[in-house]
TORLO-971230 format. One line per 3 residues: number of its first residue (from 1); for each residue z, x, y of N, C-alpha, C. Coordinates in steps of 0.1 Angstrom, whole numbers, always signed. Layout:
residues N
NUM	Z X Y Z X Y Z X Y | ...
END
This chain:
residues 359
1	+0 +8 -12 +0 +0 +0 +0 +9 +13 | +7 +20 +12 +7 +28 +25 -6 +33 +28 | -15 +34 +18 -29 +39 +21 -37 +29 +29
4	-33 +17 +28 -41 +6 +35 -34 +4 +49 | -21 +6 +50 -14 +2 +62 -9 +14 +70 | -9 +26 +64 -3 +38 +70 +12 +36 +72
7	+18 +28 +63 +33 +27 +63 +38 +37 +53 | +48 +45 +57 +54 +55 +48 +65 +48 +40 | +67 +54 +28 +78 +49 +19 +91 +53 +26
10	+101 +44 +24 +114 +46 +29 +120 +58 +22 | +127 +67 +30 +133 +79 +24 +143 +76 +12 | +149 +64 +13 +159 +60 +2 +152 +58 -11
13	+139 +56 -11 +132 +54 -24 +133 +66 -33 | +134 +78 -27 +132 +90 -35 +145 +95 -42 | +156 +89 -39 +169 +92 -45 +171 +107 -46
16	+170 +113 -34 +172 +128 -33 +186 +132 -35 | +188 +144 -41 +202 +150 -42 +206 +156 -28 | +209 +147 -19 +210 +151 -4 +220 +162 -2
19	+232 +161 -7 +242 +171 -5 +238 +184 -9 | +232 +185 -21 +228 +198 -26 +216 +204 -18 | +207 +195 -14 +196 +200 -5 +201 +205 +8
22	+211 +198 +14 +217 +202 +27 +224 +216 +25 | +229 +218 +13 +236 +230 +11 +227 +242 +7 | +214 +239 +6 +204 +250 +3 +204 +253 -12
25	+208 +243 -20 +209 +245 -35 +195 +247 -41 | +185 +241 -35 +171 +242 -41 +162 +251 -33 | +168 +260 -25 +161 +268 -16 +161 +283 -20
28	+149 +289 -18 +149 +304 -21 +159 +310 -12 | +166 +320 -19 +178 +326 -12 +175 +332 +1 | +163 +337 +3 +160 +344 +15 +160 +335 +27
31	+156 +322 +25 +157 +312 +36 +171 +309 +39 | +180 +308 +29 +194 +306 +32 +200 +317 +39 | +196 +330 +35 +202 +342 +42 +197 +342 +56
34	+184 +339 +58 +179 +339 +72 +186 +330 +81 | +188 +318 +76 +195 +308 +84 +209 +312 +87 | +216 +317 +77 +230 +321 +79 +231 +333 +89
37	+221 +342 +89 +221 +353 +98 +219 +349 +113 | +209 +339 +114 +207 +334 +128 +219 +326 +133 | +225 +318 +125 +237 +311 +130 +248 +320 +133
40	+250 +331 +125 +261 +340 +128 +258 +347 +141 | +245 +350 +144 +242 +356 +157 +242 +347 +169 | +243 +334 +166 +242 +324 +177 +228 +322 +182
43	+218 +326 +174 +204 +325 +178 +198 +312 +172 | +192 +304 +180 +186 +291 +176 +172 +290 +181 | +162 +298 +175 +149 +298 +180 +142 +284 +179
46	+135 +280 +189 +127 +268 +189 +113 +272 +184 | +109 +267 +172 +97 +271 +166 +88 +259 +164 | +75 +263 +161 +65 +253 +156 +61 +259 +143
49	+63 +251 +132 +58 +255 +119 +47 +246 +114 | +36 +252 +109 +26 +244 +103 +24 +247 +88 | +22 +236 +81 +22 +236 +66 +7 +234 +62
52	+2 +242 +53 -12 +241 +49 -13 +246 +34 | -25 +244 +29 -29 +249 +16 -44 +254 +17 | -50 +259 +6 -62 +266 +7 -74 +260 -1
55	-73 +247 -3 -84 +241 -11 -88 +227 -5 | -100 +223 -9 -103 +209 -7 -95 +200 -17 | -88 +191 -12 -78 +184 -20 -75 +170 -14
58	-67 +163 -21 -62 +150 -16 -46 +151 -16 | -41 +148 -4 -27 +150 -1 -18 +141 -9 | -8 +147 -15 +3 +140 -22 +16 +145 -18
61	+26 +137 -19 +40 +141 -17 +45 +142 -2 | +36 +137 +7 +40 +138 +21 +52 +129 +24 | +52 +117 +19 +63 +108 +22 +76 +114 +17
64	+75 +120 +5 +87 +126 -1 +91 +138 +7 | +82 +146 +12 +85 +158 +20 +92 +154 +33 | +87 +143 +39 +93 +138 +51 +107 +133 +49
67	+109 +127 +37 +123 +122 +33 +132 +134 +32 | +128 +145 +27 +136 +157 +26 +141 +161 +40 | +131 +161 +50 +135 +165 +63 +144 +154 +70
70	+141 +142 +68 +149 +132 +75 +163 +131 +70 | +165 +133 +57 +178 +131 +51 +186 +144 +50 | +179 +156 +50 +186 +168 +47 +186 +178 +58
73	+178 +176 +69 +179 +185 +80 +192 +184 +87 | +196 +194 +95 +208 +194 +102 +209 +182 +112 | +198 +180 +119 +197 +168 +128 +182 +165 +130
76	+177 +155 +122 +163 +152 +122 +158 +148 +136 | +167 +141 +143 +163 +135 +156 +160 +146 +166 | +164 +158 +164 +161 +169 +173 +148 +176 +169
79	+141 +172 +158 +129 +177 +154 +117 +168 +158 | +106 +174 +161 +93 +167 +163 +84 +170 +151 | +81 +160 +143 +73 +162 +131 +60 +154 +132
82	+49 +160 +130 +36 +153 +129 +31 +156 +115 | +25 +145 +109 +20 +147 +95 +9 +138 +92 | +1 +142 +82 -9 +133 +76 -2 +124 +66
85	-10 +116 +59 -5 +105 +50 -9 +109 +36 | -1 +104 +26 -4 +105 +12 -18 +99 +10 | -26 +107 +3 -40 +102 +0 -51 +107 +9
88	-47 +113 +21 -57 +118 +30 -64 +130 +24 | -77 +131 +25 -85 +143 +21 -81 +154 +30 | -80 +166 +25 -76 +178 +33 -85 +189 +29
91	-86 +198 +39 -95 +210 +38 -87 +223 +37 | -93 +234 +33 -85 +246 +33 -80 +250 +46 | -67 +254 +47 -60 +259 +58 -58 +248 +69
94	-61 +235 +66 -58 +225 +75 -43 +222 +75 | -38 +221 +87 -24 +217 +88 -21 +203 +84 | -13 +201 +74 -10 +187 +70 +3 +182 +76
97	+11 +192 +81 +23 +188 +88 +27 +199 +98 | +33 +195 +109 +39 +205 +118 +53 +201 +121 | +62 +210 +122 +76 +208 +125 +79 +216 +137
100	+85 +210 +148 +89 +216 +160 +104 +214 +162 | +111 +225 +165 +125 +223 +168 +133 +236 +164 | +146 +235 +165 +155 +246 +162 +153 +249 +147
103	+149 +262 +145 +146 +266 +131 +158 +265 +122 | +170 +267 +127 +182 +267 +118 +185 +253 +113 | +179 +243 +119 +181 +229 +114 +174 +225 +102
106	+163 +233 +99 +155 +229 +87 +150 +242 +79 | +155 +253 +82 +151 +265 +74 +154 +264 +60 | +165 +257 +57 +170 +256 +43 +162 +246 +35
109	+152 +240 +40 +144 +229 +33 +130 +233 +30 | +126 +245 +35 +111 +249 +33 +107 +249 +18 | +115 +255 +10 +112 +256 -4 +110 +242 -10
112	+119 +233 -7 +119 +220 -13 +106 +212 -9 | +103 +212 +5 +92 +203 +9 +79 +210 +5 | +78 +223 +5 +66 +229 +0 +63 +227 -15
115	+73 +228 -23 +72 +225 -37 +68 +211 -40 | +74 +202 -32 +70 +188 -34 +56 +185 -31 | +51 +190 -19 +37 +189 -16 +28 +195 -26
118	+31 +207 -31 +23 +214 -41 +21 +206 -53 | +32 +201 -59 +32 +194 -72 +24 +181 -70 | +28 +173 -60 +22 +160 -59 +7 +160 -55
121	+3 +170 -47 -11 +172 -43 -19 +176 -55 | -14 +184 -63 -21 +188 -76 -24 +176 -84 | -14 +167 -86 -15 +156 -95 -25 +146 -88
124	-23 +143 -75 -32 +134 -69 -47 +138 -69 | -49 +151 -67 -63 +156 -67 -69 +156 -81 | -61 +160 -91 -66 +160 -105 -70 +146 -109
127	-61 +136 -106 -64 +122 -110 -76 +117 -102 | -77 +119 -90 -89 +115 -82 -102 +120 -89 | -102 +133 -93 -114 +139 -99 -117 +132 -112
130	-106 +129 -120 -109 +123 -133 -113 +109 -132 | -107 +101 -122 -112 +88 -120 -126 +87 -116 | -130 +96 -107 -144 +96 -103 -153 +100 -115
133	-149 +109 -123 -157 +113 -135 -158 +101 -144 | -148 +92 -145 -148 +81 -154 -157 +69 -149 | -162 +71 -137 -172 +61 -131 -165 +47 -130
136	-153 +46 -125 -146 +33 -123 -139 +27 -135 | -141 +34 -147 -133 +29 -158 -119 +32 -157 | -110 +24 -163 -95 +27 -162 -92 +40 -169
139	-82 +47 -163 -77 +59 -168 -62 +57 -170 | -56 +61 -181 -42 +60 -184 -36 +74 -182 | -27 +75 -173 -20 +88 -170 -9 +90 -181
142	-12 +98 -190 -4 +100 -202 +3 +114 -202 | +8 +118 -190 +13 +131 -189 +28 +132 -191 | +35 +121 -193 +49 +121 -193 +55 +130 -204
145	+49 +130 -216 +54 +138 -227 +51 +153 -226 | +43 +157 -216 +39 +171 -214 +48 +178 -203 | +58 +172 -198 +65 +178 -187 +79 +172 -187
148	+88 +178 -179 +102 +174 -178 +103 +160 -172 | +113 +152 -177 +114 +138 -173 +117 +137 -158 | +122 +147 -152 +126 +145 -138 +113 +145 -129
151	+102 +150 -134 +90 +150 -125 +82 +137 -127 | +86 +128 -136 +79 +116 -138 +76 +107 -126 | +87 +105 -119 +86 +95 -108 +76 +98 -98
154	+77 +110 -92 +67 +114 -82 +53 +116 -87 | +52 +121 -99 +39 +123 -105 +32 +110 -107 | +40 +100 -112 +34 +87 -114 +29 +81 -101
157	+37 +83 -90 +32 +77 -77 +20 +85 -72 | +20 +98 -75 +8 +106 -71 -5 +101 -78 | -3 +97 -91 -14 +91 -98 -18 +78 -92
160	-8 +70 -89 -11 +57 -82 -19 +58 -69 | -15 +68 -61 -22 +71 -48 -36 +74 -51 | -39 +82 -62 -52 +86 -65 -61 +74 -69
163	-54 +64 -76 -61 +52 -79 -65 +44 -66 | -56 +44 -56 -59 +37 -44 -70 +44 -36 | -71 +57 -37 -82 +65 -30 -95 +61 -36
166	-96 +61 -49 -109 +59 -56 -112 +44 -57 | -102 +36 -57 -104 +22 -59 -107 +19 -74 | -100 +26 -83 -102 +25 -97 -88 +23 -104
169	-88 +16 -115 -76 +13 -122 -69 +26 -128 | -56 +27 -125 -49 +38 -131 -36 +32 -137 | -34 +35 -150 -21 +31 -156 -12 +43 -159
172	+1 +40 -159 +11 +50 -163 +18 +45 -175 | +25 +54 -182 +31 +50 -195 +46 +48 -195 | +53 +51 -184 +67 +49 -183 +71 +41 -171
175	+81 +33 -172 +86 +25 -161 +90 +34 -149 | +95 +46 -152 +100 +55 -142 +88 +59 -133 | +76 +62 -140 +64 +66 -133 +60 +56 -123
178	+62 +43 -127 +57 +32 -119 +67 +27 -109 | +79 +32 -108 +90 +26 -101 +88 +26 -86 | +81 +36 -80 +81 +36 -65 +71 +25 -60
181	+62 +20 -68 +53 +10 -62 +56 -4 -70 | +66 -4 -78 +70 -17 -84 +62 -21 -96 | +56 -11 -102 +48 -14 -114 +56 -12 -127
184	+50 -10 -138 +57 -7 -151 +48 +0 -160 | +54 +7 -170 +46 +15 -179 +38 +6 -189 | +27 +11 -193 +18 +4 -203 +17 +13 -216
187	+13 +7 -227 +12 +15 -239 +6 +7 -250 | +2 +14 -260 -5 +9 -272 +5 +8 -284 | +0 +2 -295 +8 +4 -307 +7 +18 -312
190	+18 +25 -312 +18 +40 -315 +18 +43 -330 | +16 +56 -333 +17 +60 -346 +31 +58 -352 | +41 +59 -344 +55 +58 -349 +58 +44 -355
193	+52 +34 -348 +54 +20 -353 +46 +18 -366 | +34 +24 -367 +27 +23 -379 +34 +30 -391 | +40 +42 -388 +48 +49 -398 +60 +41 -402
196	+66 +33 -393 +77 +25 -396 +74 +14 -405 | +61 +10 -406 +57 +0 -416 +49 +7 -427 | +53 +19 -431 +47 +25 -443 +33 +29 -441
199	+28 +31 -429 +14 +35 -427 +5 +24 -427 | +10 +11 -427 +1 +0 -427 -2 -5 -413 | -13 -1 -408 -17 -4 -394 -18 -18 -391
202	-23 -26 -400 -25 -40 -398 -12 -47 -397 | -3 -44 -406 +11 -50 -406 +18 -46 -393 | +17 -34 -389 +24 -29 -377 +18 -37 -365
205	+5 -38 -364 -2 -45 -353 +2 -60 -353 | +3 -66 -365 +7 -80 -365 +21 -82 -360 | +30 -73 -364 +44 -75 -360 +45 -72 -345
208	+38 -62 -340 +38 -60 -326 +32 -72 -318 | +22 -78 -323 +16 -90 -316 +26 -101 -316 | +33 -103 -327 +43 -114 -327 +54 -112 -317
211	+57 -99 -314 +68 -96 -304 +63 -96 -290 | +50 -92 -288 +45 -88 -274 +45 -100 -265 | +50 -98 -253 +48 -109 -242 +34 -111 -239
214	+31 -123 -233 +17 -127 -231 +9 -118 -221 | +17 -111 -213 +10 -103 -202 +7 -89 -207 | +9 -86 -220 +6 -72 -225 -8 -73 -232
217	-16 -63 -228 -29 -62 -234 -27 -54 -247 | -28 -61 -258 -25 -55 -271 -36 -45 -275 | -32 -33 -276 -41 -22 -280 -35 -14 -291
220	-43 -12 -302 -38 -6 -314 -45 +7 -317 | -36 +17 -320 -42 +30 -325 -48 +27 -339 | -60 +32 -342 -66 +29 -355 -70 +42 -362
223	-64 +53 -359 -68 +66 -366 -57 +70 -376 | -47 +62 -379 -36 +67 -387 -40 +71 -401 | -49 +64 -407 -55 +67 -420 -67 +75 -419
226	-71 +80 -407 -83 +88 -405 -95 +80 -409 | -95 +67 -407 -106 +59 -411 -108 +48 -400 | -111 +53 -388 -111 +45 -376 -120 +32 -377
229	-131 +34 -382 -141 +22 -383 -135 +11 -391 | -130 +14 -403 -125 +4 -412 -112 -2 -406 | -103 +7 -401 -90 +2 -396 -92 -7 -384
232	-102 -3 -375 -105 -12 -363 -109 -26 -368 | -118 -26 -378 -122 -39 -383 -111 -47 -389 | -103 -40 -397 -92 -47 -403 -82 -53 -393
235	-79 -46 -382 -70 -51 -372 -76 -62 -364 | -89 -61 -361 -96 -71 -353 -97 -84 -361 | -99 -83 -374 -100 -95 -382 -87 -103 -383
238	-76 -95 -383 -63 -102 -384 -58 -107 -370 | -60 -99 -360 -55 -104 -347 -64 -112 -339 | -77 -111 -342 -87 -119 -335 -87 -118 -320
241	-86 -129 -313 -86 -129 -298 -74 -123 -292 | -63 -121 -300 -51 -115 -294 -53 -100 -292 | -63 -94 -299 -65 -79 -298 -73 -76 -285
244	-67 -69 -276 -75 -65 -264 -83 -52 -266 | -78 -43 -274 -85 -30 -276 -80 -22 -288 | -88 -12 -292 -84 -2 -302 -84 +11 -295
247	-76 +20 -299 -75 +33 -294 -78 +44 -304 | -88 +52 -301 -92 +63 -309 -84 +76 -305 | -77 +83 -314 -69 +94 -310 -70 +105 -321
250	-81 +106 -328 -82 +115 -339 -80 +129 -335 | -72 +136 -343 -68 +150 -341 -81 +159 -340 | -80 +169 -331 -91 +179 -331 -92 +187 -343
253	-82 +186 -352 -83 +193 -365 -89 +185 -376 | -92 +172 -374 -96 +163 -384 -110 +158 -381 | -117 +153 -392 -130 +146 -392 -127 +132 -397
256	-130 +122 -389 -129 +108 -394 -137 +106 -406 | -132 +98 -415 -139 +95 -428 -153 +90 -426 | -155 +82 -415 -169 +76 -413 -179 +87 -410
259	-175 +99 -407 -185 +110 -404 -186 +120 -415 | -180 +118 -426 -180 +128 -437 -194 +131 -442 | -202 +121 -442 -216 +122 -448 -226 +126 -438
262	-222 +129 -425 -231 +131 -414 -230 +145 -408 | -221 +153 -413 -218 +166 -406 -229 +175 -407 | -230 +184 -397 -240 +194 -398 -248 +197 -384
265	-249 +186 -376 -257 +188 -364 -248 +184 -352 | -235 +183 -353 -227 +180 -341 -213 +184 -345 | -204 +185 -334 -190 +188 -336 -183 +175 -341
268	-179 +175 -354 -174 +163 -360 -159 +160 -358 | -151 +170 -353 -137 +168 -352 -133 +160 -340 | -121 +154 -341 -115 +147 -329 -123 +135 -326
271	-120 +130 -314 -127 +118 -309 -141 +123 -302 | -151 +120 -309 -164 +125 -305 -174 +113 -303 | -185 +116 -297 -195 +106 -293 -199 +97 -305
274	-202 +103 -316 -207 +96 -328 -196 +86 -333 | -184 +91 -333 -173 +82 -338 -171 +70 -330 | -172 +72 -316 -171 +60 -307 -182 +50 -310
277	-194 +55 -311 -205 +46 -314 -204 +39 -327 | -199 +45 -337 -197 +39 -350 -187 +27 -349 | -175 +30 -342 -165 +20 -340 -171 +8 -332
280	-178 +11 -321 -184 +1 -313 -194 -8 -321 | -203 -2 -328 -213 -9 -336 -206 -18 -346 | -196 -12 -353 -189 -20 -363 -182 -32 -358
283	-176 -31 -346 -169 -42 -340 -179 -53 -335 | -190 -48 -329 -200 -57 -324 -207 -65 -335 | -210 -58 -346 -217 -64 -357 -208 -74 -364
286	-195 -73 -363 -185 -83 -369 -181 -93 -359 | -187 -94 -348 -184 -104 -338 -172 -102 -329 | -168 -89 -328 -157 -85 -319 -161 -77 -307
289	-171 -83 -300 -176 -76 -288 -166 -75 -277 | -156 -84 -277 -146 -84 -267 -136 -73 -268 | -135 -67 -280 -125 -57 -282 -129 -44 -275
292	-121 -38 -267 -124 -26 -259 -120 -14 -267 | -126 -3 -263 -123 +10 -269 -117 +19 -259 | -105 +24 -262 -98 +34 -254 -98 +47 -262
295	-101 +58 -256 -101 +71 -262 -90 +80 -256 | -85 +89 -264 -75 +98 -260 -74 +110 -269 | -67 +120 -265 -65 +132 -274 -74 +143 -269
298	-69 +152 -260 -77 +164 -256 -87 +161 -245 | -87 +149 -239 -97 +146 -229 -94 +153 -216 | -104 +160 -211 -104 +167 -198 -115 +161 -189
301	-116 +165 -177 -126 +160 -168 -140 +164 -173 | -141 +176 -179 -154 +180 -185 -159 +171 -196 | -149 +167 -205 -153 +159 -216 -156 +145 -212
304	-149 +140 -202 -152 +127 -196 -166 +127 -190 | -169 +137 -182 -182 +138 -176 -193 +138 -187 | -191 +145 -198 -201 +145 -209 -202 +131 -215
307	-191 +125 -218 -192 +111 -223 -199 +102 -214 | -196 +102 -201 -203 +93 -192 -218 +96 -190 | -221 +109 -190 -235 +112 -189 -243 +107 -201
310	-237 +107 -213 -243 +102 -225 -241 +87 -228 | -235 +80 -218 -232 +66 -219 -225 +62 -232 | -215 +70 -236 -207 +67 -247 -199 +54 -244
313	-199 +45 -253 -193 +31 -250 -178 +31 -250 | -172 +38 -241 -158 +39 -239 -154 +29 -227 | -143 +22 -229 -139 +13 -219 -127 +18 -210
316	-120 +28 -216 -109 +34 -208 -105 +47 -215 | -100 +56 -206 -96 +70 -211 -81 +72 -209 | -75 +78 -219 -62 +82 -219 -62 +97 -217
319	-56 +102 -206 -56 +116 -203 -42 +121 -200 | -39 +133 -207 -25 +137 -206 -23 +151 -199 | -22 +161 -206 -18 +174 -201 -27 +180 -190
322	-40 +177 -192 -50 +183 -182 -47 +178 -168 | -40 +167 -166 -38 +161 -153 -27 +168 -146 | -19 +176 -153 -8 +183 -146 -10 +198 -147
325	-21 +203 -150 -24 +217 -151 -32 +221 -138 | -30 +234 -135 -37 +240 -123 -27 +243 -112 | -32 +245 -100 -23 +248 -89 -29 +243 -76
328	-20 +239 -67 -24 +235 -54 -13 +239 -44 | -12 +252 -42 +0 +257 -36 +0 +255 -20 | +11 +251 -15 +13 +250 -1 +21 +262 +4
331	+19 +265 +17 +27 +275 +24 +29 +271 +38 | +38 +278 +45 +41 +274 +59 +43 +287 +67 | +38 +286 +80 +39 +297 +89 +46 +292 +102
334	+55 +300 +107 +59 +297 +121 +49 +303 +130 | +42 +294 +138 +31 +299 +146 +35 +300 +161 | +46 +294 +165 +51 +296 +178 +66 +297 +178
337	+72 +307 +185 +86 +309 +186 +89 +309 +201 | +98 +300 +205 +101 +298 +219 +89 +298 +228 | +78 +291 +223 +66 +290 +231 +56 +301 +230
340	+59 +311 +223 +50 +323 +222 +44 +324 +208 | +31 +328 +206 +25 +330 +193 +33 +339 +185 | +35 +335 +172 +44 +344 +163 +39 +344 +149
343	+27 +339 +146 +22 +338 +133 +18 +352 +127 | +18 +353 +114 +12 +365 +108 -2 +367 +112 | -7 +379 +109 -21 +382 +113 -30 +373 +106
346	-39 +367 +114 -49 +358 +108 -46 +343 +109 | -33 +340 +112 -30 +326 +113 -27 +323 +128 | -32 +312 +133 -30 +307 +146 -26 +293 +146
349	-20 +289 +157 -16 +274 +158 -28 +266 +160 | -31 +257 +150 -43 +249 +151 -39 +234 +149 | -33 +228 +159 -29 +214 +158 -41 +205 +154
352	-39 +197 +144 -50 +188 +140 -49 +174 +147 | -60 +169 +151 -60 +156 +158 -57 +145 +148 | -57 +148 +135 -54 +137 +125 -39 +135 +123
355	-31 +145 +127 -17 +145 +125 -11 +133 +134 | -1 +126 +128 +5 +115 +135 +20 +118 +136 | +26 +114 +147 +41 +116 +149 +49 +108 +138
358	+58 +115 +133 +67 +108 +123 +79 +103 +130 | +82 +90 +129 +94 +84 +136 +105 +81 +126
END
């Protein structure tokens, strides 16, 4: 919503460890030492700091970074902060935020707000690129199991921002990931439920459907027996119109049974083009054209681009670890001190006309 209205999230949404942040607990020691030395000397330089990174990207984490300043600075009211908005496209070395005021009031927060911007911008940019590669098809952000649980909330929101930028559906898999915008996690019938019913996918799917609320799109993993075509048909025949989709998640170490007689001229392992076509054709030929196909397991932007270029009949992509890999590092320079230029060689104060005052 903030992308449409330029309203920022309330700082209280982020549930920050305020007292620890104020105490410099999350800060590189040299910033704490610098602040302590300045205060001991009675020196309170009035600085202008500009925050930037070095890539073409989409900004994430700005509302969170502002919350850190508002709640944890010595006196935020004495600072003048200008900033871009979450979701804004940004260029290399473009200032995304400037902070003006007594350096000792916010020196202990630089590590925290830079780390926040780095992480969230990485996620937002990665998800934007994947959504665009998917040509408007839904993408499920399945990164929760690949990182520490404490990063879920902001990462999920960064993925949501990416969906707003592209105007494409993005789903997340945990309620925590969806909490900042009031959504909830989505998911399929997993391998663990099938295992709990002795490896019987049809029985597990039936019991899941009996339990599931009406607003859940019932999607079933069909690779448990490594026979995705037959399992997809078996599940569709039992669930009928209740079945929204099937999910292919074949391991990169395995070849689905439907391909055993065809190997030799293509890479047969994992979820591949030919396997998807076989499942689609089997469902259509049996009258289940409404059943959608979700694919997951090792999908990257390159693999999605390949599938889309070949018009592989996929309806949605589940993407995990590749969405949290890479870097999008932010840094900050003090460019003015007491009104005089003070930046490192090669950096100059370049106020951006796009920056807006933070109130």
